[in-house]
Kinemage of the C-alpha trace (Angstrom):
@kinemage 1
@onewidth
@group {chain A} dominant
@subgroup {mainchain}
@vectorlist {calphas} color= white
{ca met a 1} P 90.653 70.867 113.335
{ca val a 2} L 90.278 68.020 110.827
{ca arg a 3} L 88.701 70.035 108.011
{ca ser a 4} L 91.069 72.993 108.061
{ca gly a 5} L 94.263 71.315 109.257
{ca ile a 6} L 94.650 74.129 111.792
{ca ser a 7} L 95.322 73.415 115.462
{ca val a 8} L 92.481 74.693 117.625
{ca ile a 9} L 91.427 74.545 121.243
{ca glu a 10} L 87.968 73.055 121.614
{ca trp a 11} L 85.732 75.078 123.887
{ca his a 12} L 84.651 72.001 125.874
{ca asp a 13} L 88.305 71.616 126.946
{ca ile a 14} L 88.091 75.045 128.549
{ca lys a 15} L 84.604 75.151 129.945
{ca gln a 16} L 82.857 71.937 130.956
{ca thr a 17} L 79.108 71.679 130.549
{ca pro a 18} L 77.026 69.855 133.173
{ca glu a 19} L 76.860 66.093 132.640
{ca gln a 20} L 73.094 66.219 132.963
{ca val a 21} L 71.619 69.393 131.554
{ca pro a 22} L 68.140 70.017 132.972
{ca pro a 23} L 65.270 70.808 130.567
{ca ser a 24} L 64.986 74.226 132.169
{ca phe a 25} L 68.598 75.006 131.274
{ca arg a 26} L 67.766 77.881 128.951
{ca arg a 27} L 65.992 79.721 131.740
{ca his a 28} L 68.593 78.922 134.381
{ca trp a 29} L 71.838 78.889 132.366
{ca arg a 30} L 73.415 81.479 134.676
{ca glu a 31} L 73.482 78.837 137.442
{ca phe a 32} L 76.073 76.968 135.366
{ca ser a 33} L 77.811 80.002 133.921
{ca glu a 34} L 80.949 81.791 134.943
{ca asp a 35} L 81.268 85.570 135.116
{ca leu a 36} L 83.675 86.951 132.527
{ca pro a 37} L 84.444 90.681 132.667
{ca cys a 38} L 85.385 91.826 129.182
{ca val a 39} L 85.180 94.643 126.673
{ca pro a 40} L 82.413 93.349 124.406
{ca asn a 41} L 81.308 94.119 120.909
{ca ser a 42} L 78.859 91.956 119.032
{ca gly a 43} L 77.535 94.163 116.284
{ca met a 44} L 80.299 94.626 113.716
{ca gly a 45} L 78.863 93.869 110.294
{ca ala a 46} L 75.805 92.165 111.732
{ca lys a 47} L 72.277 93.084 110.805
{ca ser a 48} L 71.243 92.175 114.327
{ca val a 49} L 72.971 93.465 117.429
{ca asn a 50} L 71.867 90.689 119.771
{ca leu a 51} L 74.619 88.220 118.866
{ca leu a 52} L 76.252 88.553 122.253
{ca asp a 53} L 73.011 87.577 123.957
{ca arg a 54} L 72.517 84.641 121.590
{ca phe a 55} L 75.962 83.080 121.931
{ca arg a 56} L 76.949 83.650 125.508
{ca thr a 57} L 74.502 80.969 126.665
{ca gln a 58} L 76.194 78.350 124.508
{ca phe a 59} L 79.616 79.222 125.908
{ca leu a 60} L 78.377 79.187 129.503
{ca leu a 61} L 79.767 82.659 130.087
{ca asn a 62} L 77.962 85.513 131.751
{ca tyr a 63} L 79.648 88.497 130.149
{ca lys a 64} L 80.151 91.409 132.507
{ca asn a 65} L 80.341 94.582 130.480
{ca ala a 66} L 83.587 96.350 131.406
{ca met a 67} L 83.178 99.206 128.967
{ca ser a 68} L 83.865 102.779 129.916
{ca gln a 69} L 80.872 104.534 131.407
{ca ala a 70} L 81.086 106.950 128.493
{ca asp a 71} L 80.067 104.134 126.149
{ca thr a 72} L 76.353 103.975 125.466
{ca thr a 73} L 76.324 101.023 123.033
{ca his a 74} L 76.455 98.313 125.721
{ca gly a 75} L 78.808 96.340 123.506
{ca lys a 76} L 76.462 96.269 120.535
{ca ser a 77} L 77.791 98.919 118.198
{ca arg a 78} L 77.864 98.267 114.437
{ca ser a 79} L 80.495 100.937 113.849
{ca tyr a 80} L 83.850 99.566 112.727
{ca gly a 81} L 85.545 102.590 114.211
{ca phe a 82} L 84.108 101.663 117.584
{ca val a 83} L 85.205 98.035 117.219
{ca arg a 84} L 88.730 99.040 116.300
{ca asp a 85} L 88.890 101.433 119.225
{ca val a 86} L 87.789 98.642 121.548
{ca leu a 87} L 90.557 96.389 120.260
{ca leu a 88} L 93.370 98.929 119.970
{ca lys a 89} L 92.366 101.577 122.479
{ca asp a 90} L 93.313 104.425 120.153
{ca val a 91} L 90.834 106.945 121.537
{ca thr a 92} L 91.696 109.234 124.413
{ca pro a 93} L 88.635 109.800 126.629
{ca ser a 94} L 87.765 113.345 127.555
{ca asn a 95} L 87.382 112.357 131.195
{ca pro a 96} L 90.872 112.536 132.814
{ca val a 97} L 89.998 109.682 135.150
{ca glu a 98} L 89.449 107.387 132.173
{ca arg a 99} L 92.464 108.407 130.108
{ca thr a 100} L 94.466 105.304 130.967
{ca phe a 101} L 93.176 102.744 128.472
{ca gly a 102} L 89.723 104.275 128.655
{ca gly a 103} L 89.551 103.540 132.363
{ca leu a 104} L 90.094 99.826 131.661
{ca asp a 105} L 92.722 97.284 132.534
{ca pro a 106} L 94.897 96.953 129.370
{ca asn a 107} L 94.937 93.192 129.942
{ca met a 108} L 91.150 93.006 129.928
{ca trp a 109} L 89.602 90.370 127.666
{ca arg a 110} L 88.020 91.553 124.428
{ca cys a 111} L 84.846 89.695 123.482
{ca leu a 112} L 84.331 90.206 119.758
{ca thr a 113} L 81.779 88.371 117.630
{ca ser a 114} L 80.784 88.681 113.977
{ca pro a 115} L 84.031 90.206 112.619
{ca tyr a 116} L 83.311 88.587 109.235
{ca phe a 117} L 82.383 91.681 107.271
{ca leu a 118} L 85.498 93.679 106.503
{ca tyr a 119} L 84.005 95.578 103.594
{ca gly a 120} L 80.646 96.863 102.421
{ca asn a 121} L 78.519 99.938 101.926
{ca glu a 122} L 77.189 99.770 105.466
{ca leu a 123} L 80.680 100.275 106.893
{ca asn a 124} L 83.270 102.932 106.164
{ca his a 125} L 86.587 102.396 104.362
{ca arg a 126} L 88.549 101.503 107.495
{ca pro a 127} L 87.731 97.757 107.762
{ca trp a 128} L 89.095 97.029 104.306
{ca glu a 129} L 91.998 99.469 104.214
{ca glu a 130} L 93.262 98.765 107.743
{ca val a 131} L 92.553 95.033 108.029
{ca gly a 132} L 91.012 93.214 105.079
{ca met a 133} L 93.459 94.294 102.383
{ca his a 134} L 96.414 93.009 104.384
{ca leu a 135} L 95.055 89.519 105.123
{ca arg a 136} L 96.774 87.537 102.356
{ca phe a 137} L 96.550 83.878 101.394
{ca asn a 138} L 99.624 81.854 102.296
{ca asn a 139} L 102.088 80.401 99.793
{ca arg a 140} L 100.707 76.866 100.024
{ca ile a 141} L 97.182 77.932 99.089
{ca glu a 142} L 98.505 80.095 96.233
{ca ala a 143} L 100.532 77.118 94.961
{ca leu a 144} L 97.456 74.881 95.028
{ca val a 145} L 95.620 77.438 92.893
{ca asp a 146} L 98.559 77.367 90.470
{ca asp a 147} L 98.041 73.598 90.195
{ca leu a 148} L 94.323 74.157 89.655
{ca leu a 149} L 95.004 76.653 86.852
{ca asp a 150} L 97.559 74.294 85.292
{ca ala a 151} L 94.847 71.642 85.101
{ca leu a 152} L 92.153 73.965 83.728
{ca leu a 153} L 94.152 76.288 81.453
{ca gly a 154} L 97.334 74.371 80.750
{ca pro a 155} L 100.775 74.496 82.407
{ca ala a 156} L 102.158 77.931 83.222
{ca glu a 157} L 105.173 79.164 81.288
{ca lys a 158} L 107.076 80.919 84.050
{ca val a 159} L 107.128 82.002 87.671
{ca met a 160} L 106.436 85.640 88.377
{ca ser a 161} L 106.525 87.808 91.475
{ca asn a 162} L 103.212 88.663 93.080
{ca lys a 163} L 103.730 92.081 94.670
{ca ala a 164} L 100.799 93.742 96.360
{ca ser a 165} L 99.751 96.848 94.471
{ca phe a 166} L 99.272 98.756 97.696
{ca gly a 167} L 103.018 98.885 98.294
{ca ser a 168} L 103.524 96.023 100.706
{ca pro a 169} L 107.142 94.796 100.778
{ca glu a 170} L 105.823 91.247 100.859
{ca ser a 171} L 106.357 89.341 97.618
{ca lys a 172} L 105.018 85.882 96.864
{ca pro a 173} L 105.851 83.803 93.785
{ca phe a 174} L 103.138 82.327 91.626
{ca arg a 175} L 103.102 80.886 88.140
{ca ser a 176} L 102.126 83.028 85.173
{ca his a 177} L 99.030 81.789 83.349
{ca pro a 178} L 97.194 83.192 80.320
{ca glu a 179} L 94.589 85.848 81.034
{ca phe a 180} L 91.172 84.507 81.983
{ca ile a 181} L 87.760 85.481 83.306
{ca thr a 182} L 86.237 84.002 86.448
{ca ile a 183} L 82.545 83.932 87.286
{ca his a 184} L 81.449 83.441 90.886
{ca leu a 185} L 77.911 82.104 90.641
{ca arg a 186} L 76.399 81.703 94.100
{ca arg a 187} L 73.236 79.621 94.112
{ca gly a 188} L 71.108 77.727 96.618
{ca asp a 189} L 70.676 79.568 99.910
{ca ile a 190} L 71.536 82.930 98.291
{ca thr a 191} L 67.825 83.180 97.488
{ca lys a 192} L 67.232 83.916 101.168
{ca lys a 193} L 68.564 87.388 100.402
{ca cys a 194} L 65.900 87.988 97.763
{ca pro a 195} L 63.288 90.626 98.604
{ca arg a 196} L 60.075 89.066 99.834
{ca gly a 197} L 57.705 88.282 97.012
{ca met a 198} L 60.359 88.429 94.275
{ca ala a 199} L 60.562 85.428 91.980
{ca glu a 200} L 63.790 83.415 92.183
{ca asn a 201} L 64.633 83.899 88.498
{ca glu a 202} L 64.292 87.662 88.955
{ca cys a 203} L 66.492 87.737 92.052
{ca glu a 204} L 69.293 85.461 90.874
{ca val a 205} L 71.779 86.733 88.333
{ca gln a 206} L 70.956 84.756 85.195
{ca met a 207} L 73.458 83.142 82.838
{ca glu a 208} L 72.240 85.312 79.979
{ca ala a 209} L 73.076 88.516 81.866
{ca ile a 210} L 76.556 87.213 82.653
{ca ala a 211} L 77.118 86.149 79.046
{ca lys a 212} L 76.110 89.642 77.927
{ca lys a 213} L 78.641 91.192 80.309
{ca ile a 214} L 81.375 88.888 78.987
{ca asp a 215} L 80.494 89.938 75.439
{ca glu a 216} L 80.967 93.571 76.519
{ca ile a 217} L 84.390 92.709 77.940
{ca glu a 218} L 85.375 90.945 74.736
{ca arg a 219} L 84.209 93.809 72.511
{ca ala a 220} L 86.388 96.201 74.506
{ca arg a 221} L 89.344 93.787 74.311
{ca arg a 222} L 88.846 93.369 70.569
{ca met a 223} L 88.886 97.125 70.004
{ca gln a 224} L 92.100 97.446 72.035
{ca ala a 225} L 93.705 94.590 70.095
{ca leu a 226} L 92.544 96.127 66.806
{ca val a 227} L 94.128 99.483 67.629
{ca lys a 228} L 97.359 97.751 68.633
{ca his a 229} L 97.407 95.694 65.428
{ca arg a 230} L 96.895 98.751 63.235
{ca arg a 231} L 99.733 100.493 64.998
{ca tyr a 232} L 102.215 97.895 63.766
{ca his a 233} L 100.551 96.625 60.556
{ca ser a 234} L 99.275 98.508 57.511
{ca asp a 235} L 96.414 96.080 56.867
{ca met a 236} L 94.206 93.647 58.776
{ca glu a 237} L 95.860 90.532 57.428
{ca gly a 238} L 96.538 88.045 60.163
{ca phe a 239} L 94.386 89.803 62.767
{ca val a 240} L 92.587 87.297 64.988
{ca his a 241} L 90.855 88.137 68.232
{ca lys a 242} L 90.899 85.207 70.652
{ca arg a 243} L 88.368 85.272 73.486
{ca leu a 244} L 89.532 84.590 77.032
{ca pro a 245} L 88.744 81.296 78.765
{ca val a 246} L 85.976 81.594 81.359
{ca leu a 247} L 86.153 79.669 84.640
{ca val a 248} L 82.989 79.248 86.710
{ca ala a 249} L 83.117 78.735 90.475
{ca thr a 250} L 79.633 77.820 91.638
{ca asn a 251} L 77.560 75.671 93.959
{ca glu a 252} L 74.911 75.268 91.247
{ca lys a 253} L 73.316 71.786 91.251
{ca arg a 254} L 70.533 72.141 88.685
{ca glu a 255} L 71.308 70.114 85.580
{ca glu a 256} L 69.727 72.615 83.193
{ca glu a 257} L 71.922 75.430 84.562
{ca leu a 258} L 75.079 73.311 84.406
{ca leu a 259} L 74.196 72.476 80.806
{ca lys a 260} L 74.049 76.210 80.017
{ca ile a 261} L 77.603 76.590 81.320
{ca gln a 262} L 78.749 73.818 79.009
{ca glu a 263} L 76.894 75.229 75.991
{ca leu a 264} L 78.439 78.654 76.536
{ca gly a 265} L 81.883 77.064 76.385
{ca trp a 266} L 82.734 78.042 79.949
{ca ile a 267} L 84.889 75.823 82.183
{ca leu a 268} L 83.256 74.595 85.389
{ca val a 269} L 85.615 74.433 88.376
{ca asp a 270} L 84.740 70.921 89.548
{ca his a 271} L 86.375 69.834 92.815
{ca gly a 272} L 84.839 66.339 92.623
{ca asp a 273} L 86.485 63.002 91.911
{ca glu a 274} L 86.695 60.968 88.743
{ca val a 275} L 84.002 58.303 88.503
{ca arg a 276} L 85.068 54.743 87.696
{ca asp a 277} L 83.027 51.770 86.581
{ca ile a 278} L 83.143 48.318 88.179
{ca arg a 279} L 86.229 47.495 86.089
{ca gly a 280} L 88.057 50.564 87.362
{ca asn a 281} L 87.858 52.475 84.099
{ca ile a 282} L 87.428 56.240 84.316
{ca gln a 283} L 83.998 57.311 83.122
{ca pro a 284} L 83.727 60.178 80.593
{ca ser a 285} L 83.012 63.575 82.160
{ca arg a 286} L 82.182 66.959 80.698
{ca thr a 287} L 84.308 68.612 83.401
{ca ile a 288} L 87.890 68.261 84.584
{ca lys a 289} L 87.713 66.495 87.938
{ca leu a 290} L 90.155 68.208 90.300
{ca gly a 291} L 89.684 65.833 93.262
{ca thr a 292} L 90.152 68.674 95.734
{ca tyr a 293} L 87.571 67.467 98.232
{ca ser a 294} L 88.923 63.941 98.598
{ca arg a 295} L 92.591 64.983 98.634
{ca phe a 296} L 92.407 67.908 101.054
{ca gly a 297} L 88.997 67.886 102.707
{ca pro a 298} L 85.782 69.942 102.463
{ca trp a 299} L 87.388 73.169 103.688
{ca tyr a 300} L 89.594 73.542 100.602
{ca pro a 301} L 87.194 73.890 97.630
{ca pro a 302} L 85.678 77.218 98.778
{ca met a 303} L 89.097 78.488 99.894
{ca leu a 304} L 90.693 77.742 96.523
{ca asp a 305} L 87.703 79.299 94.771
{ca ala a 306} L 88.229 82.451 96.839
{ca val a 307} L 91.863 82.663 95.699
{ca leu a 308} L 90.845 81.934 92.123
{ca leu a 309} L 88.590 85.002 92.137
{ca thr a 310} L 91.567 87.211 92.988
{ca arg a 311} L 93.687 85.754 90.171
{ca ala a 312} L 91.213 86.401 87.352
{ca asn a 313} L 92.007 89.338 85.066
{ca tyr a 314} L 88.249 89.916 84.978
{ca met a 315} L 85.970 88.725 87.772
{ca ile a 316} L 82.179 88.714 87.548
{ca gly a 317} L 80.315 88.074 90.785
{ca met a 318} L 77.011 88.558 92.528
{ca arg a 319} L 76.412 91.745 94.468
{ca ser a 320} L 74.449 89.853 97.116
{ca ser a 321} L 77.323 87.433 97.820
{ca val a 322} L 79.937 88.265 100.457
{ca met a 323} L 82.429 85.919 98.774
{ca ser a 324} L 81.984 87.778 95.478
{ca gly a 325} L 82.446 91.074 97.284
{ca phe a 326} L 85.679 89.993 98.916
{ca gly a 327} L 86.937 88.595 95.609
{ca ser a 328} L 86.197 91.920 93.954
{ca tyr a 329} L 88.048 93.929 96.581
{ca arg a 330} L 91.027 91.566 96.684
{ca gly a 331} L 91.477 91.260 92.917
{ca ala a 332} L 91.371 95.020 92.423
{ca ala a 333} L 93.618 95.902 95.374
{ca trp a 334} L 96.203 93.139 95.046
{ca his a 335} L 96.541 92.776 91.277
{ca gly a 336} L 94.779 95.747 89.706
{ca his a 337} L 92.276 93.434 88.005
{ca arg a 338} L 88.860 94.502 86.769
{ca thr a 339} L 85.938 93.254 88.845
{ca ile a 340} L 82.224 93.461 88.159
{ca leu a 341} L 79.352 92.751 90.577
{ca leu a 342} L 75.886 92.176 89.073
């Protein structure tokens, strides 16, 4: 696929659609569909359990539910435990007749949709602990984030080992940078998650609230530094508390909000390109232009932002954002970093 650089099989190479699709196709799609017996689940993490019904038409497949008769969900369970059991067959049915793979062919297709949510209050601990925590970013992506941090914070001094705090034997090298804070500020379509009737400025996490939280972090850091200084020095001479740099990953487009970021002294993670005049001279910019989009494609900016959230010693995100939630879980589990969702 062009945007991700990952080899994929296009669905139209597997299943051909009719050359001339009649207007009544939606009502008669089964005439062009192929039966596919499978063990389905379409509810994991979804607020709606009709995803299977919505998508099967587009794939020209008429799913034939091959679940055990003991199952009463009809392939639409939201329980992660159920989904995992479908995939791994780790439950022994009480009915002796069904004890071999739940009465199913072990080579049966599994039809799984909406596996995006691997964490959250609506699910139990298993999605994150058994799957999500172990899905790591590869070395190339981690190295690109090192380059990003070099550009924003200055070159790293050394290479250190990145060992997962949960005891994984896997170790990946990345460069050691000064401590920093990252803010994940989701804007735009996030307002769709606002309760009906609530004003946008009441629903969105405001800059002022984030700045207040950063001040709380800095007060705690200052007290810790003060105690440490007094331990080794008899007076306060030479004591200086330096605040951490703050990086902001956001899709914010409003000029007045971007100006607030600049006035607060925060560093905007800008994946855009340098702008040149007709003579080819680089135009002044209030941000460091990383050129990520033009160099690697549109898939990379959000991916690098996701890694950046895990690297921050302190991460502040939005509770309503899935990307913030994943960044919070990853940063805490992989590096023992402090994460805050507002």
